[in-house]
PAZAPA-4460 file (N, C-alpha, C; in steps of 0.05 Angstrom, whole numbers, plus 32768, in hexadecimal, padded with zeros to 4 digits):
% residues 137
    n_x    n_y    n_z   ca_x   ca_y   ca_z    c_x    c_y    c_z   seq   type   mol
   7CC9   803E   7E5B   7CE1   802F   7E5E   7CD9   8011   7E62     1      M     A
   7CE6   8000   7E54   7CE1   7FE3   7E56   7CEE   7FD8   7E6F     2      D     A
   7CDE   7FCC   7E82   7CE9   7FC2   7E9B   7CFD   7FAB   7E96     3      P     A
   7CF9   7F9B   7E82   7D0C   7F85   7E7C   7D27   7F90   7E75     4      Q     A
   7D28   7FA4   7E63   7D42   7FB0   7E5B   7D4F   7FBE   7E73     5      N     A
   7D3F   7FCB   7E83   7D4A   7FD8   7E9B   7D56   7FC3   7EAE     6      L     A
   7D49   7FAD   7EB2   7D53   7F98   7EC4   7D6D   7F8D   7EB9     7      A     A
   7D6E   7F87   7E9F   7D87   7F7E   7E93   7D9D   7F92   7E96     8      Y     A
   7D97   7FAB   7E90   7DAC   7FC0   7E91   7DB7   7FC4   7EAE     9      A     A
   7DA5   7FC4   7EC2   7DAE   7FC8   7EDD   7DBF   7FB0   7EE6    10      L     A
   7DB6   7F98   7EDF   7DC5   7F80   7EE6   7DE0   7F80   7ED8    11      D     A
   7DE1   7F88   7EBF   7DFA   7F89   7EB0   7E0D   7F9E   7EBC    12      Q     A
   7E03   7FB4   7EC7   7E13   7FC8   7ED4   7E22   7FBB   7EEC    13      V     A
   7E13   7FAD   7EFC   7E1F   7F9F   7F13   7E33   7F8B   7F0A    14      A     A
   7E2D   7F7C   7EF5   7E3F   7F68   7EEA   7E59   7F74   7EE0    15      H     A
   7E56   7F8B   7ED2   7E6E   7F99   7EC7   7E80   7FA3   7EDD    16      N     A
   7E74   7FB0   7EF2   7E84   7FBB   7F08   7E91   7FA4   7F17    17      F     A
   7E83   7F8D   7F1A   7E8E   7F76   7F27   7EA6   7F6C   7F18    18      G     A
   7EA4   7F6B   7EFD   7EBB   7F62   7EED   7ED3   7F74   7EEF    19      A     A
   7ECD   7F8F   7EEF   7EE3   7FA2   7EF2   7EF2   7F9E   7F0D    20      A     A
   7EE3   7F9A   7F22   7EEF   7F96   7F3D   7EFD   7F7C   7F40    21      C     A
   7EF3   7F67   7F33   7F00   7F4D   7F34   7F1C   7F4F   7F28    22      V     A
   7F1D   7F5A   7F10   7F36   7F5B   7F02   7F48   7F71   7F0E    23      V     A
   7F3D   7F89   7F12   7F4D   7F9F   7F1C   7F57   7F9B   7F38    24      G     A
   7F46   7F90   7F49   7F4E   7F8C   7F65   7F64   7F77   7F67    25      G     A
   7F62   7F61   7F59   7F76   7F4D   7F5A   7F91   7F57   7F4D    26      A     A
   7F8F   7F65   7F37   7FA7   7F6F   7F2A   7FB5   7F84   7F3B    27      A     A
   7FA5   7F95   7F48   7FB1   7FA9   7F5A   7FC0   7F9B   7F71    28      A     A
   7FB4   7F87   7F7D   7FC2   7F78   7F93   7FDB   7F6A   7F89    29      A     A
   7FD9   7F5F   7F71   7FF0   7F51   7F66   8008   7F64   7F62    30      L     A
   8003   7F7C   7F5A   8019   7F8E   7F54   8021   7FA1   7F6A    31      W     A
   8016   7F9D   7F82   801F   7FAC   7F99   803C   7FA7   7FA0    32      L     A
   804C   7FBC   7FA2   8068   7FB9   7FAA   806F   7FD0   7FBB    33      T     A
   8079   7FCC   7FD3   807B   7FB2   7FE1   8060   7FA8   7FE9    34      P     A
   8060   7F8F   7FF2   8047   7F82   7FFB   803A   7F93   8011    35      R     A
   8020   7F96   8010   8011   7FA5   8024   7FF9   7F95   802E    36      Q     A
   7FFD   7F85   8043   7FE8   7F72   804C   7FCD   7F7F   8052    37      P     A
   7FCD   7F97   805D   7FB3   7FA4   8064   7FA4   7FAB   804A    38      V     A
   7FB2   7FB6   8037   7FA6   7FBD   801D   7F9E   7FA4   800E    39      L     A
   7FAF   7F8F   800F   7FA8   7F76   8001   7F8E   7F6A   800D    40      E     A
   7F8B   7F6C   8027   7F73   7F62   8034   7F5A   7F71   802A    41      R     A
   7F5C   7F8B   8028   7F46   7F9B   801D   7F40   7F93   8001    42      R     A
   7F55   7F8F   7FF1   7F51   7F87   7FD5   7F44   7F6B   7FD4    43      L     A
   7F4C   7F5A   7FE7   7F40   7F3F   7FE7   7F22   7F41   7FED    44      A     A
   7F1A   7F53   7FFF   7EFD   7F57   8003   7EF0   7F61   7FEA    45      W     A
   7EFC   7F74   7FDD   7EF1   7F7F   7FC4   7EEE   7F69   7FAF    46      L     A
   7F02   7F59   7FAC   7F02   7F43   7F98   7EED   7F2E   7F9F    47      V     A
   7EEC   7F26   7FB9   7ED8   7F12   7FC1   7EBC   7F1C   7FBD    48      A     A
   7EB6   7F35   7FC4   7E9C   7F41   7FC0   7E96   7F44   7FA2    49      L     A
   7EAA   7F4B   7F92   7EA6   7F4E   7F76   7EA0   7F33   7F68    50      A     A
   7EAD   7F1E   7F71   7EA6   7F03   7F66   7E8A   7EFC   7F6E    51      W     A
   7E82   7F03   7F87   7E66   7EFD   7F8F   7E52   7F0D   7F7D    52      A     A
   7E59   7F25   7F77   7E48   7F36   7F65   7E47   7F29   7F4A    53      V     A
   7E5D   7F1E   7F40   7E5E   7F11   7F26   7E4B   7EF9   7F26    54      Q     A
   7E4B   7EE9   7F3C   7E3A   7ED2   7F3E   7E1D   7ED9   7F3E    55      I     A
   7E16   7EEC   7F50   7DFA   7EF4   7F53   7DF0   7F02   7F3A    56      V     A
   7DFF   7F14   7F2F   7DF5   7F23   7F18   7DF5   7F11   7EFF    57      S     A
   7E07   7EFE   7EFD   7E06   7EEB   7EE7   7DED   7EDA   7EE8    58      G     A
   7DE7   7ED0   7F00   7DCF   7EC1   7F04   7DB6   7ED3   7EFF    59      A     A
   7DB9   7EED   7F06   7DA3   7F00   7F02   7D9C   7F03   7EE4    60      G     A
   7DB1   7F03   7ED3   7DAB   7F06   7EB7   7D9A   7EEF   7EAD    61      L     A
   7DA1   7ED6   7EB6   7D91   7EBF   7EAE   7D75   7EC1   7EBA    62      G     A
   7D73   7ECA   7ED3   7D59   7ECC   7EE1   7D47   7EE0   7ED3    63      A     A
   7D52   7EF6   7EC9   7D42   7F0A   7EBB   7D37   7EFE   7EA2    64      I     A
   7D47   7EEF   7E93   7D3D   7EE2   7E7B   7D27   7ECE   7E82    65      S     A
   7D2B   7EBF   7E97   7D17   7EAB   7E9F   7CFD   7EB9   7EA7    66      F     A
   7CFF   7ECF   7EB6   7CE7   7EDD   7EBE   7CD7   7EE8   7EA6    67      Y     A
   7CE5   7EF4   7E93   7CD7   7F00   7E7D   7CD0   7EEC   7E66    68      Y     A
   7CDF   7ED7   7E63   7CDA   7EC4   7E4D   7CD1   7EA8   7E56    69      Y     A
   7CD3   7EA3   7E70   7CCC   7E89   7E7A   7CE0   7E73   7E74    70      G     A
   7CF8   7E7C   7E6C   7D0E   7E69   7E67   7D29   7E79   7E68    71      R     A
   7D3E   7E69   7E6C   7D58   7E75   7E6C   7D61   7E7A   7E4F    72      F     A
   7D74   7E8C   7E4A   7D7D   7E91   7E2F   7D89   7E78   7E23    73      P     A
   7D84   7E75   7E09   7D8F   7E5E   7DFB   7DAB   7E64   7DF1    74      E     A
   7DBE   7E55   7DFB   7DD9   7E58   7DF2   7DE4   7E3C   7DEC    75      I     A
   7DF8   7E3B   7DDA   7E04   7E21   7DD4   7E21   7E26   7DCB    76      S     A
   7E2F   7E10   7DC8   7E4A   7E11   7DBD   7E5D   7E22   7DCD    77      G     A
   7E69   7E35   7DBF   7E7D   7E47   7DCC   7E72   7E56   7DE3    78      I     A
   7E59   7E60   7DE1   7E4D   7E6F   7DF7   7E49   7E5E   7E10    79      A     A
   7E42   7E45   7E0D   7E3E   7E33   7E24   7E59   7E2E   7E31    80      T     A
   7E6E   7E2A   7E21   7E88   7E26   7E2C   7E92   7E3F   7E3B    81      T     A
   7E8D   7E56   7E2F   7E95   7E70   7E3C   7E86   7E74   7E56    82      A     A
   7E6C   7E6D   7E57   7E5D   7E6F   7E70   7E68   7E5C   7E85    83      L     A
   7E6F   7E44   7E7D   7E7B   7E31   7E90   7E95   7E3B   7E9B    84      A     A
   7EA5   7E47   7E8A   7EBF   7E52   7E93   7EBA   7E69   7EA7    85      I     A
   7EA7   7E7A   7EA1   7EA0   7E90   7EB3   7E97   7E85   7ECF    86      K     A
   7E87   7E71   7ECF   7E7D   7E65   7EE8   7E94   7E59   7EF8    87      V     A
   7EA6   7E4B   7EEB   7EBD   7E3F   7EF8   7ECF   7E55   7F03    88      V     A
   7ED5   7E69   7EF3   7EE6   7E80   7EFD   7ED9   7E8E   7F14    89      C     A
   7EBF   7E93   7F13   7EB1   7EA1   7F29   7EB2   7E90   7F43    90      A     A
   7EAD   7E77   7F40   7EAD   7E65   7F57   7EC8   7E64   7F64    91      S     A
   7EDD   7E5F   7F53   7EF8   7E5D   7F5E   7F02   7E78   7F69    92      L     A
   7EFB   7E8E   7F5A   7F04   7EA8   7F63   7EF8   7EB0   7F7D    93      G     A
   7EDE   7EAB   7F81   7ED1   7EB2   7F9A   7EDD   7EA0   7FB1    94      C     A
   7EE0   7E87   7FAB   7EEC   7E75   7FBF   7F08   7E7E   7FC7    95      F     A
   7F19   7E84   7FB4   7F35   7E8C   7FBA   7F36   7EA7   7FC9    96      L     A
   7F25   7EB9   7FC1   7F24   7ED3   7FCF   7F1C   7ED0   7FEC    97      A     A
   7F08   7EC0   7FF1   7EFF   7EBB   800C   7F14   7EAB   801C    98      V     A
   7F21   7E98   800F   7F37   7E89   801C   7F4D   7E9C   8023    99      L     A
   7F53   7EAF   8011   7F68   7EC3   8017   7F60   7ED3   8030   100      Y     A
   7F47   7EDB   8032   7F3F   7EEB   8049   7F41   7EDB   8063   101      L     A
   7F3C   7EC1   8061   7F3C   7EB0   8079   7F58   7EA7   8081   102      L     A
   7F6A   7EA4   806E   7F84   7E96   8074   7F9D   7EA6   806D   103      R     A
   7F9B   7EBA   805D   7FB4   7EC7   8052   7FC6   7ED2   8067   104      A     A
   7FBC   7ED9   807E   7FCD   7EE4   8093   7FE3   7ED0   809B   105      A     A
   7FDF   7EB7   8097   7FF2   7EA2   809F   8002   7E98   8087   106      H     A
   7FFE   7EA3   806F   800C   7E9A   8057   8025   7EAA   8053   107      W     A
   803A   7E9E   8047   8051   7EAD   803F   804A   7EBF   8027   108      P     A
   805B   7ED3   8022   8056   7EE6   800C   8053   7ED7   7FF1   109      D     A
   8063   7EC3   7FEC   8062   7EB5   7FD3   8047   7EA8   7FCE   110      A     A
   803B   7E9D   7FE3   8020   7E91   7FE0   800B   7EA6   7FDB   111      V     A
   800D   7EBC   7FE9   7FF9   7ED2   7FE5   7FFC   7EDD   7FC9   112      R     A
   8014   7EE0   7FC0   8018   7EEA   7FA4   800D   7ED6   7F90   113      R     A
   8011   7EBD   7F94   8006   7EA8   7F82   7FE8   7EAA   7F81   114      R     A
   7FDB   7EAD   7F97   7FBE   7EB0   7F98   7FB5   7EC8   7F87   115      I     A
   7FC3   7EDE   7F8A   7FBB   7EF6   7F7B   7FC0   7EF1   7F5D   116      W     A
   7FD5   7EE2   7F56   7FD9   7EDB   7F3A   7FC2   7ECB   7F2F   117      Q     A
   7FB9   7EB7   7F3E   7FA3   7EA6   7F36   7F89   7EB6   7F34   118      V     A
   7F84   7EC8   7F48   7F6C   7ED8   7F47   7F6C   7EEB   7F2F   119      L     A
   7F83   7EF6   7F29   7F85   7F08   7F11   7F7F   7EF7   7EF8   120      T     A
   7F8B   7EE0   7EF6   7F86   7ECE   7EDF   7F69   7EC6   7EDD   121      G     A
   7F5C   7EBF   7EF3   7F40   7EB8   7EF2   7F2F   7ECF   7EE9   122      L     A
   7F35   7EE7   7EF3   7F26   7EFF   7EEA   7F29   7F04   7ECC   123      G     A
   7F41   7F03   7EC3   7F46   7F07   7EA6   7F39   7EF1   7E95   124      G     A
   7F3A   7ED9   7E9E   7F2D   7EC3   7E8F   7F0F   7EC6   7E8F   125      T     A
   7F03   7ECD   7EA5   7EE6   7ED2   7EA6   7EDE   7EE9   7E94   126      A     A
   7EED   7EFE   7E94   7EE7   7F15   7E83   7EE9   7F0E   7E66   127      L     A
   7EFD   7EFE   7E5F   7F00   7EF5   7E43   7EE9   7EE3   7E3B   128      T     A
   7EE2   7ED0   7E4D   7ECB   7EBE   7E48   7EB1   7ECE   7E44   129      A     A
   7EAE   7EE4   7E53   7E96   7EF5   7E51   7E93   7F00   7E35   130      A     A
   7EA9   7F07   7E28   7EA8   7F12   7E0D   7E9E   7EFC   7DFA   131      A     A
   7EA9   7EE3   7DFD   7EA0   7ECD   7DEC   7E83   7EC6   7DF1   132      F     A
   7E7B   7EC7   7E0B   7E5F   7EC1   7E11   7E4C   7ED5   7E04   133      L     A
   7E54   7EEE   7E06   7E43   7F04   7DFB   7E40   7F01   7DDC   134      R     A
   7E56   7EFC   7DCE   7E56   7EFD   7DB1   7E4E   7EE3   7DA5   135      W     A
   7E4F   7ECD   7DB3   7E47   7EB3   7DA8   7E2C   7EAA   7DB3   136      F     A
   7E1D   7EBB   7DC1   7E03   7EB4   7DCC   7DEE   7EBA   7DB7   137      S     A
***
């Protein structure tokens, strides 16, 4: 078994599960009816941790390339833009999820709902950018 391929595969598994939780957790919270603050808080933890997994595993993919090739993967054009979009989404998503955990108890329902809408949008955007990054790399 090639250790490089194993490292990529395991990192990609974490990245994929992180993506599923980012999108699924935010969408689930968005569609809760009636509002359930305790469940929303649990989902906020899931989404915050999933964004952190996205950040760490995304950096891990680059680190694996650097370790085995002595350089980061060469990407340009559409792939570079897609990577930048993913980085912005992950940064904002992690920030908003943590902010939700710290402050949402004092927010009205409309503000909490808006945050979940934004988190769902960021997750969907990052997932879409991932497809472009993959195919245009």
